[in-house]
C-alpha positions in Angstrom: -0.4 -0.3 -0.1 1.7 3.6 -1.0 2.0 6.3 1.5 -0.9 8.6 2.5 -0.6 12.8 2.4 -0.4 14.2 5.4 -0.4 18.1 6.4 3.3 18.5 5.0 4.0 15.9 2.6 2.4 14.5 0.0 1.2 11.0 -1.4 3.4 8.2 -2.7 2.6 7.8 -6.2 1.3 4.0 -7.1 3.6 2.5 -9.0 1.9 1.8 -12.9 4.7 -0.9 -14.2 4.8 -2.9 -11.3 1.7 -5.3 -12.6 3.8 -5.7 -15.9 5.9 -9.4 -14.5 2.4 -11.6 -14.1 1.2 -10.9 -17.5 4.3 -13.5 -18.8 1.7 -16.3 -17.1 0.0 -17.9 -20.0 -3.3 -18.0 -17.6 -3.3 -13.9 -17.1 -2.7 -13.1 -20.9 -5.8 -15.7 -21.4 -7.8 -13.9 -18.7 -6.9 -10.1 -20.8 -7.4 -11.7 -23.7 -10.5 -13.2 -23.0 -11.9 -9.9 -20.7 -10.8 -7.6 -23.7 -13.3 -10.0 -26.0 -16.9 -8.2 -25.4 -19.6 -11.6 -25.4 -23.6 -9.7 -25.0 -25.6 -12.5 -23.6 -29.8 -12.6 -24.2 -30.7 -15.2 -21.2 -30.4 -14.9 -17.2 -28.0 -17.1 -16.4 -29.1 -17.3 -12.7 -32.3 -18.5 -13.7 -33.7 -16.5 -11.0 -37.5 -17.8 -10.5 -39.3 -14.4 -11.4 -43.1 -15.0 -11.4 -45.9 -13.3 -12.5 -48.5 -11.8 -10.4 -52.4 -9.7 -10.7 -52.2 -6.8 -7.8 -55.9 -6.3 -8.8 -56.4 -10.0 -7.6 -55.7 -9.2 -3.6 -57.1 -6.7 -1.4 -54.0 -3.6 -0.5 -53.4 -3.3 3.0 -55.2 0.3 4.2 -52.5 1.5 6.5 -49.1 2.2 6.2 -46.3 2.4 9.6 -42.7 3.6 8.3 -39.4 3.5 10.1 -36.4 4.7 9.4 -33.1 6.1 11.2 -29.6 7.6 11.0 -27.0 8.9 13.0 -23.7 11.3 12.5 -20.4 11.3 14.6 -18.8 14.7 14.6 -15.4 15.9 16.1 -14.8 19.3 17.7 -11.5 21.6 15.5 -9.5 20.9 18.9 -6.7 18.9 19.4 -7.0 16.2 20.9 -11.0 16.8 19.6 -13.5 15.6 21.4 -15.9 13.4 19.4 -19.9 12.7 20.2 -22.4 10.8 18.4 -26.3 11.6 17.6 -28.4 8.6 16.5 -32.1 10.1 15.2 -35.2 7.6 14.3 -38.3 8.1 13.0 -41.9 6.4 12.8 -44.9 7.7 11.0 -48.1 5.8 9.7 -50.2 6.9 6.6 -53.7 5.6 5.2 -53.9 4.4 1.8 -56.4 7.9 1.2 -53.7 9.8 2.2 -51.2 8.5 0.0 -53.4 8.0 -3.6 -54.4 12.1 -3.0 -50.9 12.9 -3.1 -48.6 13.3 -6.8 -45.7 11.2 -6.7 -43.7 13.1 -9.2 -44.4 16.0 -7.9 -45.8 16.3 -4.1 -47.5 19.4 -3.1 -46.2 21.1 0.3 -49.3 21.6 1.9 -50.4 18.1 0.9 -47.0 16.4 2.5 -47.8 19.0 5.6 -51.3 17.3 5.5 -50.1 13.6 5.4 -47.3 14.8 8.3 -49.2 16.6 11.3 -50.1 14.2 14.1 -49.0 11.9 11.9 -45.0 11.1 12.5 -42.6 10.4 15.7 -39.0 10.6 16.5 -36.8 9.2 18.8 -33.2 11.1 18.9 -30.1 10.6 21.5 -26.4 11.3 22.3 -23.5 8.7 22.6 -19.6 9.8 23.8 -17.1 8.5 21.4 -14.1 9.8 22.8 -12.5 12.2 24.5 -15.2 13.2 26.8 -15.1 13.4 30.5 -17.6 13.9 32.9 -18.4 13.4 36.9 -20.7 10.9 36.2 -18.4 8.4 35.5 -16.4 6.3 32.6 -17.8 6.9 28.8 -18.3 3.1 29.4 -21.1 3.4 32.3 -22.2 6.7 30.8 -23.6 4.8 27.4 -24.8 1.6 29.1 -26.9 4.2 31.3 -27.5 6.7 28.3 -29.2 3.5 26.3 -31.1 2.2 28.8 -32.3 6.1 29.7 -33.2 7.3 25.8 -35.5 4.1 25.5 -37.6 4.8 28.8 -37.8 8.2 28.1 -39.4 9.0 24.5 -43.8 8.4 24.7 -44.0 7.7 28.3 -41.4 4.4 28.3 -43.6 2.8 24.9 -40.3 1.5 23.2 -38.8 0.5 26.3 -42.1 -1.7 26.9 -41.7 -3.2 23.5 -38.7 -4.3 24.1 -39.7 -6.1 27.3 -42.5 -7.4 25.3 -40.1 -9.2 22.8 -37.3 -10.1 24.7 -40.0 -12.1 27.7 -41.8 -12.9 25.1 -45.1 -11.2 26.6 -47.7 -12.3 24.2 -48.0 -15.6 25.3 -49.3 -17.2 28.1 -46.7 -17.4 30.1 -43.7 -15.1 29.8 -40.0 -16.3 29.1 -36.5 -15.5 31.0 -34.7 -12.8 29.1 -31.8 -14.3 27.2 -28.6 -14.6 28.2 -26.2 -12.3 28.2 -22.6 -11.6 29.3 -22.3 -9.3 33.2 -21.1 -6.0 32.1 -19.4 -6.2 35.0 -17.7 -9.5 35.7 -18.1 -10.6 31.8 -19.0 -14.2 32.8 -22.5 -15.2 30.9 -25.2 -14.6 33.2 -26.9 -18.0 31.7 -30.7 -17.8 33.0 -30.7 -14.0 31.8 -33.3 -12.0 34.2 -36.5 -13.1 35.0 -40.2 -12.0 33.3 -41.2 -8.1 34.0 -37.5 -7.2 35.1 -35.7 -4.1 34.4 -32.9 -4.7 36.3 -31.1 -7.2 38.4 -28.0 -8.3 40.8 -25.7 -10.6 38.2 -25.7 -13.8 40.2 -21.2 -13.9 39.5 -20.6 -11.0 41.0 -23.2 -9.1 42.4 -23.2 -5.7 40.3 -26.7 -4.4 38.7 -27.1 -5.4 35.9 -30.3 -4.0 33.6 -32.5 -5.3 31.2 -31.0 -3.0 28.3 -27.5 -5.0 28.7 -29.1 -7.9 27.5 -28.5 -6.3 24.5 -25.2 -6.1 24.5 -23.7 -2.7 23.8 -20.8 -3.1 26.2 -19.3 -5.7 23.8 -18.6 -3.1 21.3 -16.8 -0.3 24.3 -13.6 0.5 25.6 -13.7 1.5 29.4 -12.9 5.6 27.9 -14.0 4.9 24.3 -16.4 3.8 21.7 -16.3 3.1 18.0 -19.3 4.8 16.2 -20.3 1.5 15.5 -22.5 1.7 18.9 -23.9 4.5 17.2 -25.4 2.6 13.9 -26.6 -0.5 16.5 -28.9 1.5 18.7 -30.2 3.5 15.3 -31.2 0.3 14.2 -32.4 -1.5 17.5 -34.5 1.9 17.5 -36.3 1.6 14.5 -36.7 -2.3 15.2 -39.0 -1.8 19.0 -40.1 1.7 16.9 -41.6 -0.7 14.3 -43.0 -3.4 17.2 -44.4 -0.5 19.3 -47.8 -0.2 16.7 -47.3 -4.4 16.2 -47.5 -4.2 19.8 -50.2 -2.1 20.4 -52.3 -3.4 17.5 -51.9 -6.9 18.8 -53.5 -6.0 22.1 -56.0 -4.6 20.2 -59.9 -4.9 20.3 -60.5 -5.2 16.6 -58.1 -8.2 15.7 -58.2 -7.3 11.8 -56.4 -3.7 12.5 -53.3 -5.7 12.8 -53.9 -7.5 9.9 -54.8 -4.7 7.8 -51.8 -3.4 8.4 -48.3 -2.7 6.2 -45.3 -1.9 8.3 -42.7 -0.3 6.1 -38.8 -0.7 7.6 -35.7 1.4 5.6 -33.0 -1.5 5.2 -33.2 -5.1 6.0 -34.8 -7.8 8.0 -31.6 -8.3 10.3 -29.9 -8.2 13.2 -26.2 -8.8 13.5 -23.5 -10.3 15.9 -24.7 -9.5 19.3 -27.5 -7.8 18.7 -29.4 -10.8 16.9 -30.3 -12.3 20.2 -33.8 -10.4 19.5 -33.9 -12.6 16.3 -35.8 -15.6 17.9 -38.1 -13.9 19.7 -38.8 -11.9 16.9 -39.3 -15.1 14.6 -41.5 -16.3 17.6 -44.0 -13.7 17.1 -44.5 -13.2 13.7 -44.6 -17.4 13.5 -47.2 -17.2 16.6 -49.9 -14.5 14.7 -49.3 -16.6 11.8 -51.0 -19.8 13.7 -53.5 -18.1 14.9 -54.5 -16.7 11.3 -53.0 -12.9 12.6 -50.6 -12.4 9.8 -48.1 -9.5 10.4 -47.3 -7.5 7.1 -43.5 -6.6 7.4 -41.1 -5.3 4.5 -38.2 -4.8 4.3 -36.5 -2.0 1.7 -32.5 -2.8 0.5 -31.4 0.4 -0.6 -27.9 -0.8 -1.3 -25.5 -3.4 -1.2 -25.1 -7.0 -2.7 -28.3 -8.0 -3.9 -29.3 -4.6 -5.1 -25.6 -5.0 -7.3 -27.2 -8.6 -8.4 -30.4 -7.1 -9.1 -29.5 -4.3 -11.5 -27.7 -6.8 -12.8 -30.0 -9.3 -14.2 -33.6 -6.8 -13.8 -32.5 -6.3 -18.1 -34.0 -10.4 -18.6 -37.2 -10.1 -16.3 -40.7 -9.2 -17.5 -42.5 -6.8 -17.6 -40.1 -5.5 -20.4 -43.0 -2.6 -21.4 -45.4 -0.3 -18.9 -49.0 -2.1 -18.7 -47.3 -5.5 -18.1 -48.0 -7.2 -15.5 -45.5 -6.7 -12.3 -42.9 -9.9 -11.6 -41.5 -11.2 -8.1 -38.8 -13.8 -7.4 -38.8 -15.0 -3.7 -34.8 -16.1 -3.3 -34.1 -19.4 -1.7 -31.0 -19.9 0.2 -29.1 -22.1 -2.8 -30.1 -19.4 -5.0 -28.4 -16.8 -2.2 -25.4 -18.6 -2.2 -24.7 -19.7 -5.6 -25.6 -16.5 -7.8 -25.4 -13.8 -4.9 -23.2 -14.5 -2.6 -21.1 -16.8 -5.2 -19.7 -19.1 -2.4 -19.6 -23.0 -1.7 -21.6 -24.9 1.0 -21.3 -23.2 4.7 -21.5 -24.9 7.7 -24.2 -22.4 9.0 -27.1 -22.0 6.5 -27.8 -18.6 4.8 -29.2 -16.6 7.5 -30.4 -18.6 10.3 -28.8 -16.4 13.4 -29.3 -13.3 11.9 -32.2 -12.7 9.2 -36.0 -12.4 10.2 -36.5 -12.1 6.7 -36.0 -13.4 3.2 -35.2 -11.7 0.2 -37.4 -11.0 -2.2 -37.0 -9.1 -5.9 -40.2 -7.0 -6.8 -40.1 -5.9 -10.9 -43.4 -3.1 -11.5 -42.5 -2.3 -14.6 -39.2 -1.8 -17.1 -37.9 0.9 -14.7 -39.3 0.5 -11.2 -37.2 -2.7 -9.0 -36.3 -3.1 -5.8 -35.1 -5.4 -3.6 -37.3 -6.6 -0.6 -37.1 -7.9 2.5 -40.5 -10.3 4.2 -40.8 -12.8 7.0 -41.6 -16.5 7.1 -41.4 -16.7 10.7 -40.1 -19.9 11.7 -37.0 -21.0 10.5 -35.9 -23.6 7.8 -32.5 -24.9 6.8 -33.5 -26.4 4.1 -32.0 -25.4 0.4 -35.2 -24.8 -1.2 -36.6 -22.5 1.3 -38.6 -20.1 1.5 -40.8 -21.1 -1.7 -43.8 -17.8 -2.1 -46.4 -19.9 0.4 -43.9 -19.6 2.9 -43.6 -15.6 3.2 -45.9 -14.2 5.2 -49.2 -12.1 3.7 -46.9 -12.1 0.3 -50.2 -11.5 -1.5 -51.2 -8.6 -0.2 -47.6 -6.8 0.5 -47.1 -7.7 -3.3 -50.8 -6.1 -4.4 -50.0 -2.8 -1.8 -46.3 -1.7 -2.5 -47.0 -0.4 -6.3 -50.1 1.8 -4.5 -47.3 3.4 -2.4 -44.4 3.8 -5.2 -42.6 7.4 -5.5 -41.7 8.7 -8.9 -38.9 11.3 -7.2 -36.4 8.5 -6.8 -35.5 5.2 -8.3 -37.2 2.2 -6.3 -38.5 4.7 -3.7 -41.3 4.0 -1.6 -43.4 7.1 -0.4 -44.2 6.2 3.3 -40.0 5.3 3.8 -39.5 8.6 2.2 -41.4 10.7 4.5 -39.9 9.1 7.0 -36.5 9.3 5.9 -37.2 13.3 6.3 -38.1 13.5 9.6 -35.0 11.0 10.5 -32.3 11.9 8.4 -28.8 13.9 9.5 -27.2 14.4 6.5 -23.1 14.9 6.8 -23.6 19.0 5.6 -24.8 21.6 7.2 -26.8 19.2 9.7 -22.5 17.7 11.2 -21.3 21.1 10.7 -24.8 22.7 13.3 -24.3 19.4 15.5 -20.3 20.6 16.0 -20.8 23.9 16.8 -23.7 22.7 19.4 -20.5 20.4 20.3 -18.2 23.2 20.8 -20.1 25.6 23.2 -20.6 22.7 25.6 
C-alpha cells in the first residue's frame, strides 16, 4: 500500500508498471484477452425464478407504518478532538387515502404537511465516543445508562415496553426469561438471563447491577474510555426495530383483531440484527410464527436500497418481465441455495444462510421496466432447507405485493413513499447538519 498524503508532504504515487511481470503467465494473458473480448448474452444465466402476478387480485392493506433512522459522528476542532455521535429514528403512519391524494412525481408541500401533521414521531439521543469527560463515571458506564434512559424517555416508555414485550415474549400466556448475556461488570455469562418483567437485577456471579438493556450487548463493543461509532449505528438499528414493533404490540392487544392484519409495516433496510444484537431475532421469529398460526398475519417489509442484493438485481433485471409499461409485475422469492450460488457465490457453509441473524427472506420485485427493488419478507420460523423459502412461506406475500405498487414514489429510483417521508424526519446529512451539531458540541 502506498503512503498517504499528510499535512506537509504529498502521498506516494502508485506504481504504473509493477504489474507487467505477471502478464508473462499464459493463464493471465488468456484472462486479459478473454476480458477484452465482449460477449453479450440475452438470457439470465442465474435462472432467477420470476413469477408474474396480478396486483388487483387481492385487497391492498389500508394503513401503513414506516420507520427509518440515521446517525452522524462529529468531532470538535480542538486537539485532541472530542467526538460524539447523534442518533435519530422516526416512525410515521399514513393511510391509503392520504397516499392516493399525493402526486408521487411532484408532491405539493401543503399535501405533505397534511400527511405529516400528527402522523410522525421521532426518537433521538447522543453518545460520547472519545475524549468526553464526565463526573458521572467512565465513558463505558455513561453509554450503558444513556441507552437505558433514552429508551425509557420517549412516548412514556412505549419503546422500552416493546423491548420487554419482545425479550420476555409477553404475547404468550407465560412470559419467559430474557436471553442469556454477558455481565457488563465481570464478563461472565448470565445463563439464565433476567426473570420475566425485570428491568434490572443483580449478577449472580459478581453481585453488580445489570440492566435489561445490557442484555442487548452494547458493552461488548466498548472500551472503558472510548467507543466506536458502530455503537451509534447499532443503537439506530435497534431503535428502528423497537419503534416498528411498538404499533405491532399495540395492535396485538387492540379489541379489533383485524387492525393488525390490515396494516403494512415498512422498515428501511434489511430485516436483520447481527452479532450480539441478534439475540432479539428468535423472539421476533417466534412472534411472527405465533401470529401466523393464530390467523393474524403481520405484514412486514424491509427495503434494501444498496448492497450485494441490489447490485445483483441490477445486473439481471433487464432479463425479467415486464419489458413494457402496462404489463403485469413480477417477483422472485430467493431460496437459500440461490442466494449462496448466485448472489454470494460461495460454497456450502457450515451455517445456513441467515440462520442467526435474519428474520426476513429476500424477494426481488419488478413493477415496470424502470421500477424494481429488493424486499425482505418474514416467514416466522426459520427453515434450514436449501429450497426454503417458497412463495407460500412468506407471510402475507399476496397482499404485500398488491400494496407495494400503490406506494411507489417517482421522486427517487425504486422509492416507497412512506419510507421517503420517514427518512425526511430522521435524516441527518453530513452537511449542513453535521456542522450544526459540531458547533453545538463546541459550545458545551
